[in-house]
Residue, then its C-alpha position, 0 to 999 in steps of 0.5 A: m500500500v505504501f508504494a501505491y500511495v507514493f506512486a499515485i499521490v506523491m509522485d502524481f501518477g494517478e491511477t497508473g501509479v496505484w498499479w505500479g505500486i502494487v507491482v513494485g510492492n509484490i516484487l519486493g515482497a517476493f525478494f524479502g520472502y525468498g531471502w527470509a526462506r533461505i535463511y530460515i531453511a539454512r538455520l533449520i539444517a544447521v540445527s539438525r546437523k548438530p550432534g545429538a539432534v533428532a531429525a523430524 
């Protein structure tokens, strides 16, 4: 919503800015989600490789 507001109101792109804001927000959200998932999975693997850890 922040990008839609910035593009539509602040940058005065109007309705087109709303749609570009949605696109940019989705792309950034996808990158954030991908990075978070990689870190989370790496931590899970590291914990499961510790001696004495029980694999699920």
